[in-house]
A tleap script that builds the chain and sets N, CA, C and O, in Angstrom:
source leaprc.protein.ff14SB
mol = sequence {
  NMET THR THR VAL GLY GLN LYS TYR LYS CYS
  ALA VAL CYS THR ASN GLU VAL VAL VAL THR
  LYS ASP GLY VAL GLY VAL LEU ALA CYS CYS
  GLY ARG PRO MET GLU PRO ILE GLY GLU GLY
  PHE GLU CYS CLYS
}
set mol.1.N position { 0.831 -1.184 0.000 }
set mol.1.CA position { 0.000 0.000 0.000 }
set mol.1.C position { 0.872 1.242 0.000 }
set mol.1.O position { 1.813 1.347 0.787 }
set mol.2.N position { 0.566 2.169 -0.868 }
set mol.2.CA position { 1.286 3.438 -0.892 }
set mol.2.C position { 0.405 4.527 -0.292 }
set mol.2.O position { -0.820 4.484 -0.403 }
set mol.3.N position { 1.040 5.491 0.339 }
set mol.3.CA position { 0.333 6.577 0.996 }
set mol.3.C position { 0.853 7.910 0.475 }
set mol.3.O position { 2.046 8.066 0.214 }
set mol.4.N position { -0.050 8.861 0.327 }
set mol.4.CA position { 0.327 10.191 -0.162 }
set mol.4.C position { 1.504 10.735 0.643 }
set mol.4.O position { 1.503 10.693 1.873 }
set mol.5.N position { 2.501 11.242 -0.068 }
set mol.5.CA position { 3.669 11.850 0.560 }
set mol.5.C position { 4.868 10.927 0.669 }
set mol.5.O position { 5.984 11.400 0.882 }
set mol.6.N position { 4.669 9.617 0.528 }
set mol.6.CA position { 5.809 8.696 0.598 }
set mol.6.C position { 6.724 8.919 -0.600 }
set mol.6.O position { 6.264 9.243 -1.695 }
set mol.7.N position { 8.013 8.745 -0.383 }
set mol.7.CA position { 9.013 8.931 -1.432 }
set mol.7.C position { 9.728 7.613 -1.677 }
set mol.7.O position { 10.104 6.919 -0.732 }
set mol.8.N position { 9.917 7.265 -2.952 }
set mol.8.CA position { 10.561 6.011 -3.345 }
set mol.8.C position { 11.694 6.302 -4.318 }
set mol.8.O position { 11.661 7.291 -5.051 }
set mol.9.N position { 12.713 5.414 -4.315 }
set mol.9.CA position { 13.863 5.583 -5.200 }
set mol.9.C position { 14.199 4.249 -5.855 }
set mol.9.O position { 14.118 3.197 -5.221 }
set mol.10.N position { 14.575 4.300 -7.129 }
set mol.10.CA position { 15.020 3.113 -7.855 }
set mol.10.C position { 16.503 2.897 -7.557 }
set mol.10.O position { 17.312 3.812 -7.705 }
set mol.11.N position { 16.847 1.694 -7.140 }
set mol.11.CA position { 18.236 1.367 -6.812 }
set mol.11.C position { 19.101 1.233 -8.063 }
set mol.11.O position { 20.328 1.264 -7.974 }
set mol.12.N position { 18.466 1.083 -9.236 }
set mol.12.CA position { 19.220 0.900 -10.474 }
set mol.12.C position { 19.534 2.241 -11.140 }
set mol.12.O position { 20.699 2.562 -11.372 }
set mol.13.N position { 18.494 3.025 -11.448 }
set mol.13.CA position { 18.703 4.270 -12.209 }
set mol.13.C position { 18.587 5.534 -11.359 }
set mol.13.O position { 18.786 6.635 -11.871 }
set mol.14.N position { 18.275 5.399 -10.089 }
set mol.14.CA position { 18.141 6.463 -9.100 }
set mol.14.C position { 16.958 7.408 -9.328 }
set mol.14.O position { 16.921 8.486 -8.735 }
set mol.15.N position { 15.978 7.025 -10.184 }
set mol.15.CA position { 14.758 7.825 -10.298 }
set mol.15.C position { 14.076 7.868 -8.947 }
set mol.15.O position { 14.114 6.895 -8.193 }
set mol.16.N position { 13.444 9.007 -8.635 }
set mol.16.CA position { 12.705 9.152 -7.393 }
set mol.16.C position { 11.279 9.570 -7.710 }
set mol.16.O position { 11.041 10.326 -8.652 }
set mol.17.N position { 10.324 9.073 -6.917 }
set mol.17.CA position { 8.927 9.456 -7.075 }
set mol.17.C position { 8.335 9.774 -5.715 }
set mol.17.O position { 8.758 9.233 -4.694 }
set mol.18.N position { 7.347 10.663 -5.716 }
set mol.18.CA position { 6.572 10.967 -4.524 }
set mol.18.C position { 5.139 10.573 -4.829 }
set mol.18.O position { 4.597 10.956 -5.866 }
set mol.19.N position { 4.526 9.818 -3.945 }
set mol.19.CA position { 3.156 9.346 -4.142 }
set mol.19.C position { 2.195 10.513 -3.980 }
set mol.19.O position { 2.241 11.237 -2.985 }
set mol.20.N position { 1.313 10.690 -4.982 }
set mol.20.CA position { 0.330 11.770 -4.947 }
set mol.20.C position { -1.085 11.263 -4.754 }
set mol.20.O position { -2.007 12.062 -4.587 }
set mol.21.N position { -1.280 9.923 -4.773 }
set mol.21.CA position { -2.598 9.326 -4.576 }
set mol.21.C position { -2.413 7.964 -3.911 }
set mol.21.O position { -1.626 7.142 -4.381 }
set mol.22.N position { -3.144 7.725 -2.813 }
set mol.22.CA position { -3.074 6.433 -2.126 }
set mol.22.C position { -3.413 5.310 -3.095 }
set mol.22.O position { -4.221 5.490 -4.006 }
set mol.23.N position { -2.791 4.147 -2.897 }
set mol.23.CA position { -3.091 3.015 -3.761 }
set mol.23.C position { -2.532 1.718 -3.215 }
set mol.23.O position { -1.847 1.691 -2.193 }
set mol.24.N position { -2.843 0.643 -3.924 }
set mol.24.CA position { -2.330 -0.676 -3.556 }
set mol.24.C position { -1.379 -1.141 -4.644 }
set mol.24.O position { -1.428 -0.646 -5.770 }
set mol.25.N position { -0.522 -2.084 -4.315 }
set mol.25.CA position { 0.437 -2.585 -5.287 }
set mol.25.C position { 1.839 -2.155 -4.935 }
set mol.25.O position { 2.089 -1.587 -3.872 }
set mol.26.N position { 2.758 -2.438 -5.855 }
set mol.26.CA position { 4.172 -2.150 -5.631 }
set mol.26.C position { 4.661 -1.209 -6.717 }
set mol.26.O position { 4.428 -1.452 -7.902 }
set mol.27.N position { 5.339 -0.132 -6.323 }
set mol.27.CA position { 5.965 0.748 -7.307 }
set mol.27.C position { 7.213 0.055 -7.828 }
set mol.27.O position { 8.011 -0.458 -7.043 }
set mol.28.N position { 7.389 0.034 -9.142 }
set mol.28.CA position { 8.539 -0.646 -9.730 }
set mol.28.C position { 9.181 0.221 -10.799 }
set mol.28.O position { 8.517 1.031 -11.446 }
set mol.29.N position { 10.478 0.038 -10.973 }
set mol.29.CA position { 11.262 0.745 -11.988 }
set mol.29.C position { 12.425 -0.177 -12.363 }
set mol.29.O position { 12.963 -0.873 -11.502 }
set mol.30.N position { 12.808 -0.187 -13.615 }
set mol.30.CA position { 13.904 -1.021 -14.091 }
set mol.30.C position { 13.697 -2.504 -13.744 }
set mol.30.O position { 14.659 -3.239 -13.523 }
set mol.31.N position { 12.431 -2.927 -13.700 }
set mol.31.CA position { 12.107 -4.314 -13.440 }
set mol.31.C position { 12.235 -4.753 -11.986 }
set mol.31.O position { 12.165 -5.946 -11.691 }
set mol.32.N position { 12.419 -3.805 -11.084 }
set mol.32.CA position { 12.573 -4.126 -9.661 }
set mol.32.C position { 11.677 -3.222 -8.826 }
set mol.32.O position { 11.368 -2.105 -9.240 }
set mol.33.N position { 11.251 -3.697 -7.642 }
set mol.33.CA position { 10.471 -2.830 -6.750 }
set mol.33.C position { 11.313 -1.628 -6.301 }
set mol.33.O position { 12.515 -1.749 -6.062 }
set mol.34.N position { 10.666 -0.483 -6.194 }
set mol.34.CA position { 11.359 0.712 -5.707 }
set mol.34.C position { 11.425 0.657 -4.185 }
set mol.34.O position { 10.569 0.051 -3.541 }
set mol.35.N position { 12.444 1.294 -3.615 }
set mol.35.CA position { 12.661 1.279 -2.174 }
set mol.35.C position { 12.148 2.574 -1.547 }
set mol.35.O position { 12.432 3.657 -2.059 }
set mol.36.N position { 11.395 2.480 -0.441 }
set mol.36.CA position { 10.955 3.697 0.245 }
set mol.36.C position { 12.155 4.416 0.862 }
set mol.36.O position { 13.031 3.786 1.454 }
set mol.37.N position { 12.183 5.738 0.717 }
set mol.37.CA position { 13.314 6.511 1.267 }
set mol.37.C position { 12.837 7.615 2.186 }
set mol.37.O position { 13.631 8.477 2.564 }
set mol.38.N position { 11.565 7.619 2.558 }
set mol.38.CA position { 11.055 8.621 3.503 }
set mol.38.C position { 9.858 9.343 2.940 }
set mol.38.O position { 9.160 8.849 2.056 }
set mol.39.N position { 9.642 10.519 3.474 }
set mol.39.CA position { 8.507 11.343 3.087 }
set mol.39.C position { 8.954 12.409 2.102 }
set mol.39.O position { 10.047 12.961 2.224 }
set mol.40.N position { 8.108 12.693 1.131 }
set mol.40.CA position { 8.389 13.740 0.152 }
set mol.40.C position { 7.762 15.033 0.596 }
set mol.40.O position { 8.196 15.636 1.578 }
set mol.41.N position { 6.747 15.463 -0.116 }
set mol.41.CA position { 6.045 16.687 0.236 }
set mol.41.C position { 4.567 16.375 0.319 }
set mol.41.O position { 4.113 15.353 -0.195 }
set mol.42.N position { 3.816 17.251 0.963 }
set mol.42.CA position { 2.391 17.028 1.110 }
set mol.42.C position { 1.670 17.389 -0.178 }
set mol.42.O position { 1.860 18.481 -0.713 }
set mol.43.N position { 0.855 16.490 -0.672 }
set mol.43.CA position { 0.091 16.704 -1.894 }
set mol.43.C position { -1.355 16.986 -1.541 }
set mol.43.O position { -1.912 16.376 -0.629 }
set mol.44.N position { -1.964 17.917 -2.272 }
set mol.44.CA position { -3.374 18.242 -2.021 }
set mol.44.C position { -4.202 18.001 -3.234 }
set mol.44.O position { -5.413 18.220 -3.208 }
savepdb mol mol.pdb
quit
């Protein structure tokens, strides 16, 4: 489950994303799950 504001990073290409909408599933990049790295910014 992803929650608004969570920040994820790809260990392969170093892309980073901030979740803007709650959801289920796994964020993936470069064929691998992305790793949570903390909180990003608050989305409205």
